[in-house]
C-alpha positions in Angstrom: -49.4 -73.3 -19.3 -50.5 -70.4 -17.1 -47.9 -68.1 -15.8 -46.4 -68.6 -12.3 -44.7 -65.7 -10.7 -41.8 -65.3 -8.2 -41.3 -62.0 -6.4 -37.8 -61.1 -5.6 -36.8 -59.4 -2.3 -37.1 -55.9 -3.8 -40.8 -56.3 -4.9 -43.4 -54.7 -2.7 -45.3 -57.3 -0.7 -48.5 -55.3 -1.3 -48.2 -56.0 -5.0 -48.0 -59.7 -4.4 -50.9 -59.8 -1.9 -52.9 -57.5 -4.1 -52.6 -59.7 -7.1 -53.6 -62.8 -5.1 -56.5 -60.9 -3.5 -57.8 -59.8 -6.9 -57.4 -63.3 -8.4 -56.8 -66.1 -5.9 -55.8 -68.7 -8.6 -52.7 -66.8 -9.5 -49.6 -68.7 -8.4 -47.4 -66.0 -7.0 -44.6 -67.0 -4.6 -43.4 -64.1 -2.4 -39.7 -63.6 -1.7 -40.1 -64.4 2.0 -41.7 -67.8 1.3 -39.0 -68.5 -1.3 -36.3 -67.4 1.2 -34.7 -64.9 -1.3 -33.6 -62.3 1.2 -29.9 -61.5 0.6 -29.6 -63.8 -2.4 -27.6 -62.5 -5.4 -29.5 -61.7 -8.6 -28.0 -64.5 -10.6 -29.0 -67.0 -8.0 -32.6 -65.6 -7.9 -32.7 -66.0 -11.7 -31.6 -69.6 -11.3 -34.2 -70.3 -8.7 -36.9 -68.8 -10.9 -35.7 -70.9 -13.8 -35.6 -74.1 -11.7 -39.2 -73.5 -10.5 -40.4 -72.3 -13.9 -41.6 -68.9 -12.6 -41.5 -65.5 -14.2 -39.5 -63.3 -11.9 -41.1 -60.0 -10.9 -38.9 -57.3 -9.5 -38.4 -53.6 -8.8 -34.7 -53.9 -9.6 -34.5 -51.9 -12.8 -30.8 -51.1 -12.3 -29.0 -54.4 -12.0 -31.5 -57.2 -12.9 -31.4 -56.5 -16.7 -27.6 -56.9 -16.7 -27.8 -60.1 -14.7 -30.6 -61.4 -16.9 -28.7 -60.8 -20.1 -25.7 -62.7 -18.7 -28.0 -65.5 -17.4 -29.8 -66.1 -20.7 -26.4 -66.4 -22.5 -25.9 -69.7 -20.7 -29.4 -70.8 -19.4 -33.1 -70.5 -20.3 -35.2 -68.2 -18.2 -39.0 -68.2 -17.7 -38.7 -64.4 -18.1 -38.5 -61.3 -16.0 -41.0 -58.5 -15.4 -39.7 -55.2 -14.2 -41.9 -52.7 -12.3 -40.6 -49.3 -11.3 -41.0 -48.4 -7.7 -42.7 -45.2 -9.0 -45.5 -47.3 -10.4 -48.5 -47.3 -8.1 -49.5 -50.5 -6.4 -52.8 -50.5 -8.2 -51.2 -50.1 -11.6 -48.7 -52.8 -10.9 -51.4 -55.2 -9.8 -53.5 -54.4 -12.9 -50.5 -54.9 -15.2 -49.6 -58.2 -13.7 -53.2 -59.5 -13.9 -53.4 -58.4 -17.5 -50.2 -60.3 -18.3 -51.4 -63.4 -16.4 -54.8 -63.4 -18.1 -53.6 -62.6 -21.6 -50.5 -64.7 -22.0 -49.0 -68.1 -21.4 -45.8 -69.1 -19.7 -44.1 -70.1 -23.0 -44.5 -66.5 -24.4 -42.1 -65.1 -21.7 -39.2 -67.5 -22.1 -35.9 -65.4 -22.2 -37.9 -62.2 -22.3 -37.6 -59.2 -20.0 -40.3 -56.5 -20.0 -41.0 -53.4 -18.1 -44.6 -53.0 -16.7 -47.0 -51.4 -17.1 -46.7 -51.5 -20.9 
């Protein structure tokens, strides 16, 4: 199955729109549409799991801790971490590469920092 992404509230909207602009068939739900503003990390992970979407975030500090705790009890579709120092173009390219080169099943309970 093709990857489906969910942006958390920390992720730059320009990354989401850039991925969709580059490849319109990518299923990438932005935080605003998913109503994730002011939602705790563990709940965001639960929403991503419920909707079978890989979570994409700039939250390098707290999300890995919440992710580790989450997968000790539940299954996660995965998390992709992108530093805010990463350029928008590099973030878009990395997400497109992941989307093109992998399937949803490959990311279950995995957390990875992009770009690789």
